[in-house]
C-alpha positions as CSV (number, residue, x, y, z in Angstrom):
1,M,149.4,14.3,138.9
2,N,146.6,14.5,141.4
3,S,144.2,17.2,140.2
4,S,144.0,18.8,143.6
5,I,147.8,19.0,143.8
6,K,147.9,20.5,140.4
7,K,145.3,23.0,141.4
8,K,147.4,24.1,144.4
9,I,150.5,24.5,142.3
10,I,148.6,26.7,139.8
11,E,147.3,28.8,142.6
12,A,150.6,29.2,144.1
13,L,152.2,30.3,140.9
14,K,149.5,32.8,140.4
15,D,150.2,34.2,143.8
16,Q,154.0,34.5,143.0
17,I,153.1,36.2,139.7
18,D,150.9,38.6,141.6
19,I,153.7,39.6,144.0
20,Y,156.7,39.7,141.6
21,G,155.1,40.3,138.3
22,D,155.7,38.6,134.9
23,Q,159.5,39.1,135.1
24,L,159.7,36.2,137.6
25,F,159.0,33.7,134.7
26,E,160.4,35.5,131.8
27,E,163.4,33.9,130.0
28,K,166.4,35.9,129.1
29,I,168.4,34.5,126.1
30,I,172.0,35.6,126.1
31,T,173.7,35.6,122.7
32,P,177.4,36.3,122.0
33,K,178.1,40.0,120.9
34,S,180.6,41.4,118.7
35,N,182.9,44.0,119.7
36,A,180.9,46.7,117.8
37,T,177.6,45.6,119.2
38,A,179.0,45.6,122.8
39,S,180.4,49.1,122.4
40,S,177.0,50.3,121.0
41,T,175.1,48.6,123.8
42,A,177.5,50.1,126.4
43,K,176.7,53.7,124.9
44,Q,172.9,52.9,125.1
45,N,173.1,51.8,128.7
46,N,175.0,54.9,129.6
47,A,172.6,57.2,127.9
48,P,169.9,58.8,129.9
49,Q,166.7,56.6,130.0
50,T,164.1,59.3,131.0
51,S,162.9,60.2,127.5
52,N,162.4,56.4,126.6
53,K,160.3,55.9,129.6
54,V,158.1,58.8,128.8
55,N,157.6,57.8,125.3
56,N,156.7,54.4,126.3
57,L,154.1,55.6,128.7
58,K,152.7,58.0,126.0
59,A,152.5,55.0,123.7
60,S,150.5,53.0,126.1
61,V,148.1,55.7,126.7
62,N,147.5,56.2,122.9
63,N,147.0,52.5,122.4
64,S,144.3,52.5,125.2
65,A,142.6,55.4,123.3
66,L,142.5,53.4,120.1
67,L,141.2,50.3,122.1
68,F,138.3,52.2,123.6
69,N,137.4,53.7,120.1
70,Q,134.2,51.4,119.6
71,K,131.9,54.0,118.2
72,G,130.8,51.7,115.3
73,E,129.2,49.3,117.8
74,V,125.6,49.8,119.2
75,W,126.6,49.3,122.7
76,F,128.9,52.3,122.7
77,G,125.8,54.6,122.7
78,A,124.3,52.9,125.8
79,S,123.0,55.5,128.3
80,S,122.6,53.2,131.2
81,L,124.1,50.1,132.8
82,E,121.1,48.2,132.2
83,E,121.0,49.2,128.5
84,L,124.7,48.3,128.2
85,N,124.1,44.8,129.8
86,E,121.3,44.1,127.4
87,Q,123.5,44.9,124.5
88,I,126.7,43.0,125.4
89,C,125.4,40.0,127.5
90,N,125.5,37.7,124.5
91,C,129.0,38.6,123.5
92,T,130.9,35.9,121.5
93,K,134.1,38.0,120.8
94,C,136.5,35.7,122.6
95,I,136.9,32.1,123.4
96,L,135.7,32.5,127.0
97,H,132.0,32.6,125.8
98,K,132.2,28.9,125.0
99,G,132.5,27.8,128.5
100,R,130.4,30.2,130.3
101,N,127.1,29.6,132.2
102,S,126.7,33.4,132.9
103,F,127.9,36.6,131.5
104,V,128.9,38.4,134.8
105,F,128.3,42.0,134.0
106,G,128.7,43.4,137.5
107,S,126.6,44.6,140.4
108,G,126.2,47.5,142.9
109,N,125.3,51.2,143.0
110,P,125.0,52.6,139.3
111,F,126.0,56.0,140.9
112,A,128.8,54.6,143.0
113,K,131.7,56.9,144.0
114,V,133.9,53.9,144.4
115,M,134.4,51.0,141.9
116,V,136.1,47.7,142.8
117,I,137.5,45.8,139.9
118,G,138.7,42.2,140.1
119,E,140.2,39.7,137.6
120,G,137.2,37.6,136.4
121,P,134.3,35.3,137.5
122,G,135.0,32.1,139.4
123,A,132.8,29.0,139.6
124,E,130.3,30.4,141.9
125,E,130.2,33.7,140.0
126,D,129.6,31.8,136.8
127,K,126.7,30.0,138.4
128,Q,125.0,33.0,139.9
129,G,125.9,35.6,137.3
130,L,127.2,38.0,140.0
131,P,130.7,39.2,140.9
132,F,132.5,38.2,144.2
133,V,129.7,35.8,145.7
134,G,132.0,33.0,146.9
135,R,134.3,33.0,149.8
136,A,136.5,35.6,148.2
137,G,133.3,37.7,147.8
138,Q,132.5,37.4,151.5
139,L,136.0,38.5,152.4
140,L,135.7,41.4,150.1
141,T,132.4,42.5,151.8
142,D,134.2,42.2,155.2
143,I,137.1,44.5,153.9
144,L,134.7,46.9,152.5
145,K,132.9,47.0,156.0
146,A,136.1,47.5,157.7
147,I,136.7,50.8,155.9
148,K,133.1,51.9,156.3
149,F,131.8,51.1,152.9
150,Q,128.7,48.9,152.4
151,R,128.9,46.6,149.5
152,D,125.7,48.0,147.9
153,E,127.1,51.5,147.8
154,V,130.1,50.6,145.7
155,Y,130.1,49.0,142.2
156,I,131.9,45.7,141.6
157,A,133.0,44.5,138.2
158,N,135.8,42.4,136.6
159,I,138.3,42.8,133.8
160,V,136.6,39.8,132.0
161,K,133.0,39.0,132.3
162,C,133.2,35.2,131.5
163,R,134.9,32.7,133.7
164,P,138.3,31.5,132.2
165,P,138.7,27.6,132.2
166,D,139.9,26.2,135.6
167,N,140.0,29.8,136.9
168,R,143.1,30.4,134.9
169,T,144.5,34.0,134.4
170,P,142.6,35.7,131.5
171,L,144.8,35.8,128.4
172,P,146.0,39.4,127.1
173,D,143.7,39.1,124.0
174,E,140.8,38.1,126.2
175,M,141.3,41.2,128.4
176,D,141.8,43.5,125.5
177,T,138.5,42.2,124.1
178,C,136.5,42.8,127.2
179,I,138.1,46.0,128.7
180,P,136.1,48.3,126.4
181,Y,132.9,47.1,128.1
182,L,134.5,47.9,131.5
183,K,135.6,51.2,130.3
184,K,132.0,52.0,129.2
185,Q,130.8,51.0,132.6
186,I,133.3,53.4,134.2
187,E,132.2,56.0,131.9
188,L,128.5,55.5,132.9
189,I,129.2,55.3,136.7
190,K,131.6,58.1,136.8
191,P,133.4,56.9,140.1
192,K,135.8,59.1,142.0
193,L,138.0,56.2,143.0
194,I,138.8,52.8,141.7
195,L,140.3,49.9,143.8
196,C,142.0,47.2,141.7
197,L,142.2,43.7,143.3
198,G,145.2,41.8,142.2
199,L,147.9,42.3,139.5
200,T,145.7,41.1,136.7
201,A,143.1,43.7,137.3
202,A,145.9,46.3,137.8
203,K,147.6,45.4,134.5
204,G,144.4,45.2,132.6
205,L,143.1,48.6,133.6
206,L,146.3,50.6,134.1
207,K,148.3,48.9,131.2
208,R,151.4,48.8,133.5
209,K,153.9,45.9,133.5
210,D,155.0,45.8,137.1
211,S,154.8,43.7,140.2
212,L,152.1,44.0,142.8
213,T,154.6,45.0,145.4
214,N,155.6,48.0,143.2
215,L,152.0,49.0,142.5
216,R,150.7,48.8,146.0
217,G,150.5,52.0,148.0
218,Q,150.7,54.3,145.0
219,V,147.9,56.4,143.5
220,F,147.5,56.3,139.7
221,D,145.3,58.5,137.4
222,Y,143.0,56.5,135.1
223,Y,141.4,59.1,132.9
224,G,141.0,61.6,135.8
225,I,139.9,58.8,138.3
226,K,142.2,58.2,141.3
227,T,143.1,54.5,141.3
228,M,144.9,52.2,143.8
229,V,145.9,48.6,143.8
230,T,145.9,45.8,146.5
231,F,145.5,42.1,146.8
232,H,142.8,40.0,145.5
233,P,140.7,38.4,148.3
234,A,141.3,34.9,146.8
235,A,144.9,35.4,147.2
236,L,144.4,36.5,150.9
237,L,142.4,33.3,151.5
238,R,145.4,31.3,150.3
239,N,147.9,33.5,152.0
240,P,146.5,35.0,155.3
241,N,149.7,36.6,156.2
242,W,149.1,39.1,153.4
243,K,146.0,40.5,155.2
244,K,148.0,42.8,157.3
245,D,149.5,44.4,154.1
246,C,146.0,44.6,152.6
247,W,144.7,46.4,155.6
248,V,147.4,49.0,155.2
249,D,146.3,49.4,151.6
250,V,142.6,49.8,152.1
251,Q,143.2,52.2,155.0
252,K,145.2,54.4,152.5
253,F,142.4,54.0,150.0
254,R,139.7,55.2,152.6
255,K,141.9,58.2,153.5
256,L,142.1,59.2,149.9
257,Y,138.3,58.9,149.5
258,D,137.8,61.0,152.6
259,E,140.2,63.7,151.3
260,L,138.3,63.8,148.0
261,E,135.1,64.1,149.8
262,G,136.4,66.8,152.0
263,N,135.8,64.8,155.1
């Protein structure tokens, strides 16, 4: 298959996953059930599901707390972003380090009230060592300007800090390995608001298995920080018709910011 065609197919599939979530591609295996099993299943289906959902949510939060318990590592005690970067920039904990040119830590105002979090570095970001510097980065800058934020007044980072091969979506273990670094960045910056760009960023940070459609427009609480989700700028470049929906999202984000600031 022609490499450019293959790339377009992969990008299209990533966009579909962003919109509809993992369930679009999950296989469901149906096996015959005995009468007893069918009866038991029917009773379970008729039982209230609220308690299960609450328990699952609590488990997710507890697992996250364990994930961020990195007190045995030197970087956990970093008191500034500069110090943190120096202590983690040579990380080799996951396979992504093998193909990187740059460790893309993040950039922006270290005291920002707003953090913007994407998926991971692309080719241009890997070259320059900065997040969102390609075409998607320019679009992000324009989006921020449209809601009255200068790029240098926010802080921009990614779920993973090394570029995945061929810009593929980071694997769960790669995200789990890198997210504690991001958590430490958030702890140091202390933003009032977080904007997740794309489903991968939302899933990595919020630990929610859902579609972008369901996540957009909602306000989530991430350890006391209000968090919203919208499209990744790269997806908007491939699908310009989504820009209108993104505009709705970021206007709500700006409104929430103004409310928190008392404007």
